[in-house]
C-alpha positions as CSV (number, residue, x, y, z in Angstrom):
1,X,57.8,-22.5,-34.7
2,X,56.8,-24.0,-31.5
3,X,53.6,-23.2,-29.5
4,X,53.9,-22.4,-25.8
5,X,51.3,-23.3,-23.3
6,X,48.3,-21.1,-23.6
7,X,44.5,-21.2,-22.7
8,X,44.0,-19.2,-25.8
9,X,42.0,-16.8,-23.8
10,X,42.3,-13.2,-22.9
11,X,40.3,-11.0,-20.6
12,X,40.1,-7.2,-20.8
13,X,38.4,-4.9,-18.4
14,X,38.7,-1.3,-20.2
15,X,38.3,1.8,-17.8
16,X,38.1,4.2,-20.7
17,X,36.3,3.7,-24.1
18,X,38.2,1.2,-26.0
19,X,37.6,-0.5,-29.4
20,X,40.9,-2.2,-30.2
21,X,42.2,-5.3,-28.3
22,X,45.2,-7.3,-28.8
23,X,45.0,-11.1,-29.1
24,X,47.8,-12.6,-26.9
25,X,47.8,-15.9,-28.6
26,X,48.9,-17.3,-32.0
27,X,46.0,-17.0,-34.5
28,X,46.0,-19.4,-37.6
29,X,42.9,-17.7,-39.3
30,X,40.7,-14.6,-38.7
31,X,37.6,-16.9,-38.4
32,X,39.4,-18.6,-35.3
33,X,38.3,-16.0,-32.8
34,X,35.2,-15.4,-30.7
35,X,34.5,-12.2,-28.5
36,X,32.1,-12.1,-25.6
37,X,31.2,-8.8,-24.0
38,X,29.8,-8.9,-20.4
39,X,29.1,-12.7,-21.1
40,X,27.2,-12.2,-24.3
41,X,28.5,-13.1,-27.7
42,X,29.5,-10.1,-29.7
43,X,29.5,-10.9,-33.5
44,X,30.3,-7.4,-34.7
45,X,34.1,-7.1,-34.7
46,X,36.9,-7.1,-37.2
47,X,40.5,-8.8,-37.2
48,X,43.6,-7.3,-38.2
49,X,46.5,-9.7,-38.4
50,X,49.8,-10.2,-40.2
51,X,50.4,-13.9,-40.9
52,X,53.8,-15.5,-41.4
53,X,53.9,-19.2,-42.3
54,X,50.2,-19.3,-41.7
55,X,50.4,-17.9,-38.2
56,X,50.0,-14.4,-36.8
57,X,51.2,-13.4,-33.3
58,X,50.1,-9.8,-33.5
59,X,46.2,-10.1,-34.4
60,X,43.9,-7.3,-33.0
61,X,40.2,-7.3,-32.8
62,X,38.4,-4.0,-33.2
63,X,34.8,-3.9,-31.8
64,X,32.2,-2.0,-33.9
65,X,31.7,0.3,-30.9
66,X,34.0,1.5,-28.3
67,X,33.2,0.2,-24.8
68,X,34.2,0.7,-21.1
69,X,33.3,-0.8,-17.7
70,X,32.5,-4.2,-19.2
71,X,34.3,-7.5,-19.4
72,X,35.6,-8.1,-23.1
73,X,36.7,-11.8,-23.3
74,X,38.6,-13.0,-26.4
75,X,38.6,-16.6,-27.0
76,X,40.5,-19.0,-29.5
77,X,37.7,-20.8,-31.2
78,X,39.3,-22.9,-34.2
79,X,37.2,-25.6,-35.6
80,X,39.3,-28.6,-35.9
81,X,40.3,-29.1,-39.7
82,X,43.1,-29.9,-42.1
83,X,43.9,-27.2,-44.7
84,X,47.0,-28.8,-46.5
85,X,47.6,-31.9,-48.6
86,X,50.9,-33.6,-48.1
87,X,52.4,-34.6,-51.6
88,X,55.5,-37.0,-51.7
89,X,58.6,-35.1,-52.3
90,X,56.8,-31.8,-51.9
91,X,59.3,-28.9,-51.4
92,X,56.7,-27.5,-48.7
93,X,56.1,-30.8,-47.1
94,X,58.1,-29.9,-43.7
95,X,56.4,-26.3,-43.6
96,X,52.9,-27.6,-44.1
97,X,53.4,-30.4,-41.4
98,X,54.8,-27.8,-39.1
99,X,52.0,-25.3,-39.6
100,X,49.4,-28.0,-39.1
101,X,50.9,-29.4,-36.0
102,X,50.9,-25.8,-34.7
103,X,47.0,-25.6,-35.5
104,X,46.5,-28.9,-34.0
105,X,48.1,-27.9,-30.9
106,X,46.1,-24.6,-30.7
107,X,42.9,-26.7,-31.1
108,X,44.2,-29.0,-28.4
109,X,44.8,-26.1,-26.1
110,X,41.3,-24.8,-26.6
111,X,39.8,-28.2,-25.8
112,X,41.7,-28.3,-22.7
113,X,40.6,-25.0,-21.8
114,X,36.9,-25.7,-22.3
115,X,37.3,-29.3,-20.6
116,X,38.7,-27.5,-17.6
117,X,35.6,-25.4,-17.2
118,X,33.1,-28.4,-18.0
119,X,31.1,-30.4,-15.4
120,X,33.2,-33.5,-14.3
121,X,31.4,-36.7,-12.9
122,X,33.0,-39.6,-11.2
123,X,34.1,-42.6,-13.2
124,X,31.3,-45.0,-13.9
125,X,28.5,-42.6,-13.2
126,X,25.8,-42.4,-15.8
127,X,25.2,-38.6,-16.3
128,X,22.7,-39.2,-19.0
129,X,20.4,-41.5,-17.0
130,X,19.5,-39.0,-14.4
131,X,18.5,-36.4,-17.2
132,X,16.9,-39.0,-19.5
133,X,13.3,-37.6,-19.2
134,X,11.2,-36.1,-21.9
135,X,12.0,-32.5,-23.3
136,X,8.6,-31.4,-21.8
137,X,9.8,-32.5,-18.2
138,X,13.3,-30.9,-18.9
139,X,11.9,-27.6,-20.1
140,X,12.4,-24.6,-17.8
141,X,14.3,-26.5,-15.1
142,X,17.8,-26.3,-13.7
143,X,20.1,-29.3,-13.2
144,X,22.7,-29.8,-10.5
145,X,24.8,-32.4,-8.7
146,X,23.1,-35.5,-7.0
147,X,23.2,-35.6,-3.2
148,X,26.3,-37.9,-3.2
149,X,27.9,-35.4,-5.7
150,X,28.6,-38.0,-8.2
151,X,26.0,-37.5,-10.8
152,X,23.6,-34.9,-12.1
153,X,19.9,-34.6,-11.4
154,X,16.9,-32.7,-12.7
155,X,16.1,-29.7,-10.3
156,X,13.4,-27.2,-9.8
157,X,11.7,-25.2,-12.4
158,X,12.4,-21.4,-13.0
159,X,9.0,-20.4,-11.5
160,X,9.4,-22.6,-8.5
161,X,12.9,-20.9,-7.8
162,X,11.2,-17.5,-8.4
163,X,8.2,-18.3,-6.2
164,X,10.7,-19.6,-3.4
165,X,12.8,-16.4,-3.7
166,X,9.5,-14.3,-3.5
167,X,8.5,-16.4,-0.3
168,X,11.9,-15.8,1.2
169,X,11.7,-12.0,0.6
170,X,8.0,-11.8,2.0
171,X,9.0,-13.9,4.9
172,X,12.1,-11.6,5.6
173,X,10.0,-8.6,5.3
174,X,7.3,-10.2,7.7
175,X,9.9,-10.8,10.2
176,X,11.3,-7.2,9.9
177,X,7.7,-6.0,10.2
178,X,7.0,-8.1,13.3
179,X,10.3,-7.0,14.8
180,X,9.5,-3.3,14.3
181,X,6.0,-3.9,15.7
182,X,7.5,-5.6,18.8
183,X,10.0,-2.7,19.3
184,X,7.3,-0.1,18.9
185,X,5.4,-1.7,21.9
186,X,5.7,0.5,25.1
187,X,6.9,-1.5,28.2
188,X,7.0,0.3,31.5
189,X,10.2,-0.9,33.2
190,X,9.8,1.4,36.3
191,X,12.6,3.2,37.9
192,X,15.8,3.5,35.7
193,X,18.5,1.0,36.9
194,X,22.2,0.9,36.0
195,X,23.8,-2.2,34.4
196,X,20.5,-3.2,32.9
197,X,19.7,-4.4,29.6
198,X,16.9,-2.0,28.0
199,X,15.2,-2.6,24.5
200,X,13.6,-0.2,22.1
201,X,10.1,0.8,23.6
202,X,11.0,0.4,27.1
203,X,9.7,3.1,29.5
204,X,11.6,4.3,32.6
205,X,11.4,6.8,35.2
206,X,14.2,9.0,36.3
207,X,13.9,12.1,38.6
208,X,10.1,12.4,38.1
209,X,10.5,12.3,34.1
210,X,9.4,9.3,32.0
211,X,11.7,8.2,29.3
212,X,11.4,6.2,26.1
213,X,14.4,3.9,25.0
214,X,15.3,4.5,21.3
215,X,18.4,2.4,21.2
216,X,18.9,-1.1,22.8
217,X,21.7,-1.0,25.2
218,X,23.0,-2.0,28.6
219,X,22.7,1.1,31.0
220,X,25.6,2.9,32.5
221,X,25.5,6.4,33.7
222,X,21.9,7.8,33.1
223,X,23.1,11.3,31.8
224,X,25.7,9.7,29.5
225,X,23.2,7.5,28.0
226,X,20.8,10.3,27.7
227,X,23.4,12.3,25.8
228,X,23.9,9.4,23.5
229,X,20.3,9.6,22.6
230,X,19.6,6.2,24.0
231,X,16.6,7.8,25.8
232,X,14.1,10.5,24.9
233,X,11.6,12.3,27.2
234,X,8.3,10.6,27.0
235,X,6.5,12.5,29.6
236,X,8.1,15.4,31.4
237,X,7.9,16.0,35.2
238,X,5.3,18.8,36.0
239,X,6.2,22.0,37.6
240,X,5.5,22.2,41.3
241,X,2.4,24.0,42.3
242,X,2.1,27.0,44.6
243,X,0.2,25.3,47.3
244,X,1.3,22.5,50.0
245,X,0.0,19.3,51.0
246,X,-1.6,16.4,49.1
247,X,-5.1,15.5,48.1
248,X,-6.2,11.9,48.7
249,X,-8.7,10.2,46.6
250,X,-10.0,8.5,49.6
251,X,-11.2,12.0,51.1
252,X,-13.4,12.5,48.1
253,X,-12.6,16.4,48.0
254,X,-13.4,16.8,51.6
255,X,-9.7,18.0,52.1
256,X,-10.3,21.1,50.1
257,X,-9.2,24.0,52.2
258,X,-12.1,26.1,51.0
259,X,-14.8,24.4,49.3
260,X,-16.8,27.6,48.5
261,X,-13.7,29.2,46.8
262,X,-13.1,25.9,44.9
263,X,-16.7,26.2,43.4
264,X,-16.1,29.7,42.5
265,X,-12.7,28.8,40.8
266,X,-14.3,26.1,38.8
267,X,-17.0,28.3,37.7
268,X,-19.9,26.1,39.2
269,X,-21.7,29.0,40.8
270,X,-24.8,28.4,42.9
271,X,-25.8,25.4,40.8
272,X,-23.3,23.3,42.6
273,X,-25.4,23.4,45.8
274,X,-28.9,22.8,44.1
275,X,-30.9,19.6,44.9
276,X,-32.3,17.5,42.3
277,X,-36.1,17.0,42.4
278,X,-38.7,14.8,40.7
279,X,-41.3,17.2,39.6
280,X,-42.8,16.8,36.1
281,X,-44.5,20.3,36.0
282,X,-41.3,22.3,36.8
283,X,-43.3,24.4,39.3
284,X,-40.6,24.4,42.0
285,X,-38.6,27.7,42.3
286,X,-35.0,28.3,41.7
287,X,-34.1,26.4,44.9
288,X,-33.8,23.1,43.2
289,X,-33.0,21.5,39.7
290,X,-35.4,19.1,38.0
291,X,-34.3,15.6,36.9
292,X,-33.2,15.5,33.2
293,X,-36.1,13.0,32.5
294,X,-38.6,15.6,33.8
295,X,-37.1,18.4,31.8
296,X,-37.2,16.4,28.6
297,X,-41.1,15.3,29.3
298,X,-41.9,18.9,30.0
299,X,-40.3,20.3,26.8
300,X,-42.1,17.4,24.8
301,X,-45.5,18.4,26.4
302,X,-45.0,22.0,25.8
303,X,-44.1,22.0,22.2
304,X,-46.0,18.8,20.8
305,X,-48.6,21.0,19.3
306,X,-46.3,23.3,17.4
307,X,-43.6,20.9,16.1
308,X,-44.1,20.7,12.2
309,X,-44.7,17.5,10.7
310,X,-43.1,17.1,7.3
311,X,-43.0,14.8,4.2
312,X,-41.1,14.8,0.9
313,X,-42.4,12.9,-2.0
314,X,-42.0,12.4,-5.8
315,X,-44.7,14.4,-7.8
316,X,-44.3,12.0,-10.8
317,X,-45.8,8.9,-8.8
318,X,-46.3,9.9,-5.3
319,X,-43.4,7.8,-3.8
320,X,-42.3,9.1,-0.4
321,X,-38.7,10.2,0.1
322,X,-38.7,11.7,3.5
323,X,-41.3,11.6,6.2
324,X,-41.2,12.6,10.0
325,X,-43.7,9.6,10.6
326,X,-47.2,11.2,10.4
327,X,-48.2,10.6,6.9
328,X,-49.3,7.2,6.1
329,X,-49.7,7.5,2.3
330,X,-49.7,9.7,-0.8
331,X,-52.1,9.0,-3.8
332,X,-51.4,10.8,-7.1
333,X,-54.9,11.6,-8.4
334,X,-53.8,13.0,-11.8
335,X,-51.1,15.3,-12.9
336,X,-50.4,17.7,-10.1
337,X,-53.1,16.4,-7.9
338,X,-52.3,14.6,-4.7
339,X,-54.0,13.4,-1.7
340,X,-52.1,12.8,1.8
341,X,-53.5,10.8,4.5
342,X,-52.1,11.1,8.0
343,X,-52.6,10.6,11.8
344,X,-55.8,12.2,13.0
345,X,-55.3,16.1,14.1
346,X,-57.4,17.6,16.7
347,X,-59.3,19.6,14.3
348,X,-58.7,20.9,10.6
349,X,-57.3,24.4,11.8
350,X,-53.7,23.4,11.1
351,X,-51.2,25.3,9.0
352,X,-50.0,23.8,5.7
353,X,-46.6,24.9,4.1
354,X,-46.1,23.8,0.5
355,X,-43.3,24.1,-2.0
356,X,-41.8,22.2,-5.0
357,X,-38.9,22.0,-7.3
358,X,-38.5,21.1,-11.1
359,X,-41.2,20.0,-13.5
360,X,-41.4,16.5,-14.7
361,X,-44.4,17.3,-17.1
362,X,-46.4,20.1,-18.1
363,X,-43.8,22.7,-17.0
364,X,-44.4,26.1,-18.6
365,X,-43.7,29.4,-17.3
366,X,-40.9,30.1,-14.9
367,X,-42.2,28.5,-11.6
368,X,-44.5,26.1,-9.8
369,X,-47.5,27.1,-7.6
370,X,-48.4,24.7,-4.8
371,X,-51.9,25.2,-3.1
372,X,-54.6,23.4,-0.9
373,X,-57.4,22.2,-3.4
374,X,-61.0,23.2,-3.2
375,X,-63.7,21.2,-4.9
376,X,-66.4,22.3,-7.5
377,X,-68.5,24.0,-4.5
378,X,-65.5,25.8,-3.1
379,X,-64.9,23.3,-0.4
380,X,-61.5,23.2,0.9
381,X,-60.3,19.6,0.8
382,X,-58.8,19.8,4.2
383,X,-59.9,17.4,7.1
384,X,-58.3,16.1,10.2
385,X,-56.9,13.1,8.5
386,X,-56.7,14.1,4.8
387,X,-55.3,16.9,2.8
388,X,-55.5,17.2,-1.0
389,X,-53.1,19.8,-2.7
390,X,-52.4,20.8,-6.3
391,X,-49.4,21.9,-8.3
392,X,-49.9,24.4,-11.3
393,X,-47.6,26.5,-13.5
394,X,-48.0,30.3,-13.9
395,X,-50.6,29.8,-16.7
396,X,-52.6,27.6,-14.4
397,X,-51.7,24.2,-16.1
398,X,-51.3,21.1,-14.0
399,X,-47.6,20.0,-13.5
400,X,-45.9,17.1,-11.8
401,X,-43.0,18.4,-9.9
402,X,-39.9,16.2,-9.3
403,X,-40.3,16.8,-5.5
404,X,-43.2,18.2,-3.3
405,X,-42.5,19.6,0.1
406,X,-45.4,19.6,2.7
407,X,-45.3,20.7,6.4
408,X,-48.1,20.7,8.7
409,X,-48.1,22.8,11.8
410,X,-50.3,22.9,14.9
411,X,-53.5,21.3,16.3
412,X,-51.9,17.8,17.0
413,X,-54.4,15.4,18.6
């Protein structure tokens, strides 16, 4: 038989589930075929073929699983070999020679196919020299043509390519973000004009209303551009008031038609006509208003003797947690026994408020009791600069509360 020209290759792109694919070129052995599915070698297939004189023209490959929507590529892949011995005067000599010549032609067609798909270098160019580096230096790299297109060179690593792609993506995103940020900036362009280039973020005024440009464009007729949503209202024109005439800043409200009526409308009342005075004792009657600093000073003087001084401290060690500033120290004398030292009072007739929360030690009963301490002679330990207090449980045993709260009210120095 004769072997017509062929690349010994067939591509299928099934659109329905398919497992059987016809081999469209002569096959000399079931092992002479290779199948790729979407560019990946597929070893799981079988071959059905009828051979006549060592050649099959009806071979069919059957995949283990049906496929669709993929590229199925069938390659002739015969390994060059000789399968017959030519004995003198053999009755099959002619048939054997014919069959082997057909097989050799098939191998040559496959080699021509693969050669046509291979890299080709100019005559005299040493392709090996440019790649003759150690395996370590070649690992993970691409190779490509040299600048003159005649040879091959070692290229970038896979990581370098990935980093370059990531940097390019980041740069593109940064550029997009910058463009969006620039577009979001408001730019007052004044009165709207026709035949003018406007960009996103431009603000124009038309008939008393301010508009924001939504789409970059060259202006034509305003109402037409507005209907095309190239402009949206940014600040609508206000409704006209019931009065007439303009008020000027230079007149400083002196151009009000009725000053008394305006004060009443604004809810200022008679306070709007009072004079400020500098009087610390606030003894002036309702015909004047004191300065703010004098009011503050008067309030401070009036309530100084009645503002409570407070402190919060840890009952286990006397550590101060909060202090209005009057206590200089807390000493834990023993369990549930504390002495507070503070700035001098006018006398010892001040009020003491005590409370506590939680028991660190000695906690029996259901609550703690705080009290001002008295000594063995029933003398209350309460002076103008010191105060001793105790904490006990309901059975009278000393306790260390987690927190102790003290307020001293009245008789400030």
